[in-house]
N, C-alpha and C positions, 0 to 999 in steps of 0.2 A: 424705258424705263429702268434705269439700270439698277438692281439689287446689291445688296450689300452682301457679302462674302463672308459666311459665319465665321466664329473666331476660332483660333487655332491652338491650341494647347501645343504650343512647342515645348521643346527641353527647358529653355531659359524657364518659361511660364511654369511648368511643374517646379523648376528652382527654387522660385518666386513664394509658389504658394506652401511650399515646402519651410521657407524661413520664417514665413509669416506663421504658422502653425508653433513653430520652435519659438520666436516671439513671445507666442500667447501663451505657452508652457517651456518656459526656461529651466527649467530645471530638469526636463527630461533631458537635457545636453550632459550634465555629470552622472546622472543616475545611471542612461545606457551603458556606457563606456565604464562605470565603475564596476557594474553588474557581469558586464562582459569579460573585464578582469578576473573579478572573483570565478568566475566559473573556468576561465581558462584553466587560473592555476590550480585547480579541484583537478583538474585531469592529468596537466604535466608537472603539476608541484613534487609527485611524491621521487622523480626521476631529473629532476633540473635543481638549478643551484639558486639561490636570491638574488646576491652578488652584483650579476649583471641585470637587474629589472631594477634596483636601489639605484646604481649608477645611472639605469638611463631617467629613474625619475628625477635625480637631482638633476641631469642635462635638462631634460624637458619642463622640470621647474625654472633653471634659470633662462632660457628659452621662452618661458609662457610669460615672466616677471619682464623681459625684453621686450616681445611683442606688447607687453599690456600699455609700456612706459612709450613706444611708438605708434600705438593707438593701430596697431595690426587687424582690422575685425575680421577676418575669414583666417589669418594666423593665428588670431589670438584664439579662436573657437575651437579650431584643430589642436592647438598645443593644451585648451583645457580637457579636451576629452582623452587627448596620452595619458594626460597627468593621472585623468580619474581611472582612468586605466589601470595605468601602472600600480596606481592607489592599493585598487582594489587587490589586484594579486598583493601586494606587500601586507593590505592588513589580515588577508585568510591566513597567509605566512603563519604574522602573529599569533594568529588566534589559534592555529595549531600548536603554537612553541609549551612547551610544560610551565604549569607556573610557579617551578620551583626546582633546583636540581635535586629535590628530595621526591620527584614525582613518584606514585606509583607504580609509572609505567616501566621504569626499573626493574621493578618485579616480578612484572608479569614473564612466564618463558611457556617451551612447546606443553611442556607438563603441566597441570593444574596442582597447586599445591595447600593443605590444609593449614589454616590460618586466623589468628582469631583479630579483629580489628576495633579502633572505636573512631567514631564519627559523627556528624550530624547529618540532618534529614535535609537535603534539600526542596523535595518532593513529599506531597502528600502518597501515602501508599497506596495503590490500586488493586484491589483484586481482579483477578480476568478469571472469571470460568472458563471451563477447557469447555469446545465445541468437539462431542463425540453424540456418537446414535446410541441409539435408547440399547441394545446391544452387548455396548462395550460395559467391562469390568466397573467396579467399584475403585480401584485403583488407578483406573485414568481419569476419576470424576474429579478428582482431589485439585480446586482449582490450586492458583499461583497469584501470592504478593507481591507488586514488583513496587521499587521506586529508586529516587537518584541518591547515592550518600556518599557525602565528603568525607575522605579521610583524614584522620589527622594523627593516629598514629596505629603501627600493627606487630603483633606479636608473631613471631615465629621464629624458632627453636630454642625456644626458651625468653627470649628477648624481644624486649619492647624497642620498638624504632620509632622516631616522630617520619610522619610522612607528609604529604599534600596528594591532590588530586581527587578524581569522583570516580565512582565503580555504580555499577549498576548491579542494585541489590535486588535476587529472586530468591522464594522464601517458598516451600511447597505445603500450601497448606492457607488457610487465612486466620482471624484472630489475632493479625498484631493490634496492638494497642498505641503503639507509638505513630505519632503527628510528625508530619511539617516544623522543623525547628526543632525536634528534639533531638539528644546527645544519647547515640545506643550501643551496645558491643553486644558484637554478631561473631559465631563461630561460624565458619564454612569453609567453602574452596573457590580458592582462587584462582582465576583461570582469565586467557585472552578471549576477549567474545571470538564467536566462531563467526565465520567468513560462509561466501555463497559455495556450496555447492555441487548445486544442479544448474542447469540453464535458463536463465530467466529469473533466478531463483530471489528473495528481499535479501538485499544486503544489511545483514543486520549489525556488522561491524564498523557498517561505511554511515550505518544511521546512527551509531550512539556516536563514532568521531567526531560528527553533526551537533551533539549533544553536549561536547567536550567530557566525554565519558571516555575513558579507558580501558578498562579492567571489567569484570562480572565475576560478584560474589554468589556462590551460590549456600544458601541454608535450608538444609536438611527439613527443619521445623521450626517452628516459633517460639519453642521452649531455648532453642539455642541464641535467643535474644534476650536482652536487659537493657530496659531504659535507664538510662544515667541521671539524665536532667531533662528535663520540660523549659521550653521558653523562657516561663516567667521565673526559672529559681536561675536561669543564666543571665536573666536582666536582657532579655530578647524579644519586648515587647512586639516588635513589627512582626512575629509570625504568630505570638502568642493572642492577640486578639484576632485574626482572620481565623484561628481554629477554635476558639470561643463561640463565632461569628455562625460557624459552620455545623458547630455540635449543637449549639442551641437548637438549630435550624430544623436539623436533623431529628432532634426528639422532639419537636410538634410537628413535626409533618409526620412519625411514626405513628401519633396521636389520631390525628386530624383528617391523613387522607388514607383510602385505601391504598391494601398492600401492594396492588397493582401499579399503582401511579407511582408511589415511593421513591422509585431510583428512578424514573422518568422525570419526577418533578425536581430532584438533586439534581441531574443531569443539565436540564434545561436551564435552572435559575443558577444554580454554583459552579456547574461545572465538574460536577462528581461524577463518574460513571462506574464505578465502583461495583453496583449492584445491577448492571445492565448487563444481560446473559448475550453468549454469541446469536441466537437466536434472533432477539427483539434489532441488534445492530446490523443481521441480515436484512430486515425486513427496513428500514432505513436505508442502507446503503443500495439493497434493489429498488427501493421505488422513488431513488433520485434524492432524498427528503433528510439527509445524514446532515445538513447543515441547520437543522431544527433542532439535532440534539445534542450536535455537539457548540456550546457558546461560542459565539462566533459575534465578528459586525454585525451581522441579522438583527441580533439579542440587543446588543448598544443601540442599535439604530432607534430600536424600538422603545429602549429605556430612554434615550431624550424624548422620543415626542412623549410618552408616557412625565417626563419630568416637564415637560414644558407646561402641559395641558394641565396638570397638577400646580404649577408656578402659578399660572395666571389666574387658577381656579382659586387661589386661595390671595390673590392681589398681590404676587413680588415685583418689585419693582424690574420694567425690562433691562434695564441696564442692571440691575445685579443679577439678573436670571441666569445668564451663560456664565460667570463663571460660580453659580451654584451647581450648574450642571453640570460642569468641568472636574467641579470637584468631587460631585456624587460619582460620576462613570470612571474615575481614577482611582476611585475606592473600590470598585465594582471591579477594575481589574485586577486589585490587589488579590480581593478574595476570589478570585477565578483563577492563581497563580500563573499571574500576566501570559498567558498561550498567547503564539504570535497574531491572532484575528482579530482579539480585545485591541491588543498593543496597537496592530494597526488600525484600529474604529478610532479605538482612543486618541491616538493619535491624529485623526485626519479630524476627528471631531474638536479638536486640543485649538490646530491649527485653523476651522474654518470661524470658530469662536471666535479667537484670538483675531481674525482680519474683519470680525464684524464690530468686534472692539475697537479696535483701533482705525474701523472705518475705510480699510484698503478690501480689496476686493480680488478674489482669483481664479481661476477656471478651477474647476472641480479636480480632474487631469493633473493640472498643477501640482494642488495641494496632495493627492495621490502619490504622485511624485518626489514629495517632498518629505513625506509618511516613509515610503520605501528605503531612501535616501538614509534616514534618521535609523531606521531600524538596522537596513545595513553597514551603516558606516559603526553601528552600537557592537552587532555582533552579523560577520558575514557570511556564517554560515547557515543564516535564517534563509539564505535563497532557494537552497535546499529543503527546507521544509516543506511538505506536502500542503498542507493546511494553509500554510501562511501564503504558498503559491497562488492556488484555489481561492484563496480571499482575494487576492489582490485583483484574480481575472474575474470574478465575479461584476465588482465595481469597475473595472476597465468593461466588460460588459452592459454595464447599464449606461457608462459612459458613450459607448460604441452606438447603444442601440436608441440614447435618445437623441446622436447626431445621423444617427439612419432612418431609423422610426418615430421621426418629431410625433410627439402628445398631440394629438388633436382631440377635442373636447365635444361636444356635441349640444350646443346650446338647448335651453329650455325655454319653452313660450313663454313672451312674454307676461301674459294673464296666466298663472299656471297655479294649482292648488300645490298645499302641502305634498299630499300622496304625489303627483306629477314631475314635484319639483326633487322629492326623495329617489322615484325611478329614476330621472335624470342623475342624477346624482351618482346611484349604485350604475349607471351604464358607464358612465365617465370613468369612476373608479376601475371597475372590472376590467374597461379597456386598457386605460394605463398598468396596470398590473400582469394582465397577458401580457403586451408588449413587452413591458420590460422582462417577465419570467422566458419570452420566446429568446429574446437579446441575449439575457444570463445564459440559459440553455446552451443556443446557438454557440456561442462564444466561446465557452466552457466543455463543450461535449467531445472535441478531439483529445483535448488535454487526459479529461477523466477515463478516456477507452485507454489510452499508450500508459494512464498509471493503474487504472483499475480493472482495465480489459471488459470490461462493459459499458452497454450506454442504456440511461432509463429514458423512451420518449415518454412513458408514463406520468412521468416529472414532471412533464411540461402542466398536465389536466390537475395534478396535485396540486401543483403548489401554489395554481391558482385557486384551488378548492379551500386551502389550507391557510394560506396568509393571513383572509381576515380573521378565521380564526384563532390562529397563534397569534395573532395581537391581542386580540379581548384576553386569549388565556395568560397569554404573558405579564398583558397588566393586571391581573387581578391575580397573579402568582407575585409581582413586586409590592404590589398595595399590601398584599398577606404578609410578603418578607419584611416590611415596613411595620405593619402593624404587630408583629411578633415582640420588636425591640419597642417599641411605644405606647402601645393600649393591646395587651393578648386580647382580650375579650373581643375586638373588633376582628382579629386575625381569625379567631376560631369562626367566626360568621360569615368572613372574606372563605377560608377553607373549603367552605360547599360550592361556591361558582368554580373555585379553580379546580377543584377534584373532579367536578361534572366535565368539565371542557377538556381537562386531559382525559377523562374516560372515552369519550366522545372523538378526541385527537388520535388515541391508541386505535380506535375502533377505526377510523380512516385506514389509516397503515395499514393494519394486519389484512383489512377486505383488499385494499390495493395490491398487498404483495401475494395474498393467496389465488387473485385473480389471474397470474403468473407470465401474462401477455406482454406487460409492460418493460419487461426485462429483456435484452441482448447479448449476449456474451461473445464476442469476439477478439479477434489477436491485435495487437497494438498496431498502426498502422505507421509506417517507414516516415523518414524525413521529409521524402518530396511531396507526400500527401499533406502535411502542415505546411509545408511552403506552398500550394495550390491552393488549399482550402482557405487560408487566411487572406492570399491574393485576392481570392474571389471576394473577401468581407471587405478589405481594402477598397475593392472595384465598386463596392455599392456606397460607399462612405464618399470615396473620393470625385464617384459618379455625378454624385448630388450637389457639391460644389462646381460642377463643371457648367458650363455655358448649355445653355437648352438640347444646342445641336446635339452636342455627346452626353447630355445627362439622360436621354432618353434610350440611352442604348446601355447603362449601366446595369440593367436587370438582365439582357441576355448573353451579356458580355460575362457577366460572375457567375449566370446558371448555366454558361457554356464553360467555363474555369469548373463550377461544381462536378458539372456530367465528366468530365472529361478525369479531374481527382479520381471520380468513384469507379469511374470504367477502368481506369489503370490499375485499381486498388483490386479489381476484380478478376483482373488475368491471373490465371493460376502460375503457383511459385514451381518453374522447371526442377527437375529431380534428376539425378545419375547415381547409377549405382547403389547398392545395397548398404544401409546405413541400423546398425543397432545401441541402442545405446539404454544402459544399465543406471538405472538411477540411485541416487543415496539417499533412501527413504528410512533410514535405521535398521533394525529388525524385520524385516519385510522383503516386499519381492515388487518392483514393476521392470518391467523392459520394454521400450518400443521399438519396435522395427519397421522402418519405412521404406517400401520396393521400391525399382527404378521406374515402374508407371508412377507413382505418385500414390499408391494406396495405404494404409496405415494399420497395423496390427499388435495389440500393447498384449502381452502376455503377461498376468497379476497384475493386481494395482489395491497394495496391502501393509500397513508397519503395524508393530505391536503400539507405536506411538500416537495411533488414531488412524482413521481413513484417510481426513481429510489432508493429512500427512503426504500422504503418498498421491493422493486426488491433484495436490498442490501441486506437486515437484510436474508430473505430466501435461499439468494445464500451462503453467507458466512455460515450460519448454516449447510447445504448441506453438503459443499466444508470443514470445518470444522471437520465433521465428517467423510468424504471418502464416499459421497454420492450425487449421480448426477441423474437427473431427475424426473419430477410430471408426475404422471400417470392418474391423472386427475384436472384440476380448477375448481371449480366452483367459482360462481362469483354471491353476493346475489343481488344486486342491479345498477341499473343507476347511482349512485352518482360517480365519480370518484376518491373519496379518498379510493375507494374499489375497482378499477379494474386499478387504469393509471400505475400501477408496473408490469402489464401483458405485455408491448409492450417492455419494458424493459428485464423482464425475457425471453420473446422468445428469445432473441437473445444469452442469455449464456446457459439458461438450458433447457434440449431437453422438451416438455411438450406432451403427448398423446393428450391430450382431452381436449376439455372446454366447460362448461354448465354452462345454466342459464336460469331462466322463460322465457316465453311470453312474460311478460311485462317488459323484459330489451331491447327489439330491439325498443327502440327508436330513431328512426332514425332523427328524429329534434334534437339529441344530437351532437357533432362533436366530442367528443371522443368516443361514441359508433360506429360512419361512422370509425373512425380511428380504432380502436380493429377488425371489423369483416373485416376490408382490410388489415390490418395484417396477424389476421389468414388466410387469404388465401392465401397471400402471401407466409405464410409458412407453408402450405399444413395441417392446424392442423384440425382434425375434430372436429365441432361443433354440439353441439344437444340441446333441449329442453327439463323442467322437470318443472312437478306440483303436487301434491298433490297427493298424494300415491304412486308416484314411488320410488324406488327405485332404487340405485349404486352398481351393483354386481364387488365391488372392492377385498373382502375377503371373503369367505363363514363363516369366524367365527363370523363375524361383521357386523351388520345391520346397513347399511345405507341408510334411509328413508328421504324423501320429503313430511312435515307435509303442508308446505302452500307457495305459494299461488296454489289454484288450476286456471285452463284457462281463466278462466269467470271473475276470478277477478278483478275489476279497479277500484282504488278509487286514490284520490285528489294527492299525493302525491305520488314518488317512493320508499320514504322509507315503507311505508305503503307495498308494494310491494316485501319485502326485502327477500329471498330466505330461510325460515328456517328450517335448517338438524335435526336430530335426529339421534344418533350414538348409539346403546347397546354391548355390550359385558363383557362375565362373571359376570352378574348380573348389571352393571354402565350404569348410563345412561349418555349424553353427547351432549347438547341442543346450537347452534349456530343458533345466530337470527339477524345477521346485525345489518339495522337501523329501526326493526321493531316498531313504533309508538303506539298509543293507539287503532288509527281506526283499524291496520292491527294485533293489538294484539285481539280484540273484535272478528275479523273475523277465527283468529287462534280458539280461544276458542268455536266459534259457529262449526267447523270441527269437533273439537277432542271431546269434549260433556263429557269430566271427565279431573280430575285430575291427574298429570303425575309426580311425582316427578323425578328429575335428581340429579345428582351427580356435574355437571358441566353444568354454563350456561353462555353464556360470552352476558356482559348487553347489550342491546339495544341501538345504537344511542350513542355510548360512554358513557354510565353512566348517558345520559343528564335526570333529574328530571323528564319533562313528559314522558319520555317514559321507567320509570321505577317506576310504579306505585305499588301499592297494587293489582293489579286485575292479573298482570304478577304473583309477586312473592308468591301468595296464590295459583294459578295454580299448580307451578311448585316447589316449595319446595328446594330450590338450595342447595348444601351443598356447594359448593365453586362457587362464581361469579366472572369473570376478565371484568374488564373495560379499553377497548384501545382508552387512551386518552392522549394528549397534557399537562394536567392542573391534577393537583391533588390537592384538598382543605381537610387541617386534620379535618376542624368543619366540613365536610362530613361525619365522620365516625359513628355519632352519626344517622343519616339516614338510611345508612346501614345496622346497627344493627337494627334498628325498622325492618326493611323490611325483614332481616334473623333473624327470634327471635331462628333460629335451627340451623343456618349457621354456618359453621366450619369458614370462613375468606374468603376477600373480597382483592382480587388483583388487585394495581393500577399499570397498566404498567409503569406509571409517576415516582412512586416510587420503584415497583418492579423490573422493569426492566421488560423483556422474564419471562414467567409462563410457563414451563415443565411439563405436568400431564400426570404421566406410571400407566397404570393399568394392571397389571401380569395375567397369566391365574387361578389363581384361584380367582380375585378378587380385589385383593389390589391394595388401589389408593393410589398415592405419589405425591403432591405436590410440588414442587421445584422452589420458585422465584431464578432469575438469580443473586440478588443483596443479599439473604438474605444469612444466614451463615450456618439456619439447614432444610433441607425440613419438610414436613406436613404429616402425614398417615392419610387417613378417613378409619374409623372402616367400 
């Protein structure tokens, strides 16, 4: 008896499956190449001409029309892809063009200028609270108010000039009474947005460019702003009615909700996050529940369910209900400032309901592609919006999960009572919710890791727990919000359950965050990891459609790809030579030393602008290069701008040990006490260093303490700075902290000789009194770095006098972070982050 051989998945068969998939989702065909064109032009556009792209587009258009008439199936589709790809490049080029010749970008220069401008607020001003520790001074706690300002005219040098364009308005302090749509006059400093100055840092200039903003206007205080006219006075009802809704809602919430819940309610219902403190944002971020706090597609979906349920309850005809739902969700989109996730969800719902009204069905993936295509054609820069990316990925995860893990429901017994039926319904609901949550988490986890450098497994558990709570909480909130404008007495009654559910929701988030085990920080994975990861997910999905003989292997095959991806990720990155990175942390200090054996030491981690500024510079640099962990943190002295970032660093980066001098232990300083308490809580070993001690980090590198000895007691903390000398391959590096003249004299007494070095970190941030001839005659450095928030071009002559034989002085304010690499042969390379070419030292 002959058996039938199993079917073979030949390349033509796989191609047929792919074509069938595209026929089911035809809008993917224009979307994917269009998005690829937008992305490519973002990478190559500044250095390329648009003319060849335009010519190719015209040729592709003519070819596509010809192929369409000749009915060339594959050729027509190929030319359509090329057409969309080139159109994406053209569309992004057009989006970046100034709106008029009088664009404000023409007034931006390297040096900022004091101006007075008039314009209209195009976004609701948002108050951003500072994230600082408890010991920070009051001036560091002053919040900032940010918004978008469309410029109408500008006063400079006593004259008014008509201008167009948008600037990022940032005001020191809160208390601004203006709202979106108001015309204002503001006096402040106009400057170009700052770019990245440290490896792996958030690119603020590029982010503003994607928002259509070309400049920054910094205003010292709210008193420097005058409100000229409101939308009502300007006959602009489209912004006035949304502001009125917000004002009335906030007034009601302040009276009938508890103070702790008011900011949370405003964020989840209106999308207003002005009063959300940084600690609360951190709680949501680290528990994987940020999508609950930010108004997104989830909120729109819950609103749609609420509207359909309420509509059927009051007896609205089935034909008219989708029309009413569409009107309400677009009103809601306007109220929430039309942010990308809400626009995506609103468009998706619009297409879904239009298909229902027109009795046309389409796959959810095809509708998602249509929504993405519409949004990207309107504004191609939206491709780079993180919120929009994650929003589309989450829906993609739902579609992938529904395909890969089909939802199966347990059947209730034929003769079952109400309790048994309820239990079965609850079990099916939780099972479906768990499967979809797992699919979304699995689909988006690598992207979240790449963007934010953490992964939150606790989000799997807490999202399943919170989803039903959020459903009823938002329903109560929406019902209360409607009642505020329709029947206020009912709104007062509904505020009680809404407030109770908000308190319960907030308590669960706080407890999940306090557990501490649910968030893991890690470096961003490389590109090949994403390829292998999503290849594994594709195997799970495509294997399900394959014949049984092959489908049964999808789990071992997909699992093998995952194991390979994570195994390759675990291989340590090879290192060679000694690398020293002096970060730009403003007025502060953070120097990372990477040894040839792969171990790392951090000398100081602090900034006068807040410890998190220094900690982020170190974290981003390590994560950007796929590295994680510090073997030793050495603190030079007890000034907070040299160690206040350590507390933030301990929460995200594993630190094996901390070292300082005995003089650091000044327990009269609150910041020192806080650091010691943090070390004890994290069980990090703490040791004291003094002159002649050595750190045994790498046998090839001498890491020696030159100063101070245990008996040194001077008048200032600066003069107790721990001075480190590193020697490798015939090169010397000297790290000086804030050592001033008295301490330098003691150091000279201990050394009793000249000691030429190749790199010296200028003491006390380059201050004149700490950088005299005594220091530079003794050490004769080739390179000097100055870590400060100020740079004065006229000081260059002074530095040349101090370094007659030196090669370069690098100011972090001007050059950004500076990286020095010494190879095994002793060749030394200095590379400023904001410079074009590295410098070689003979």
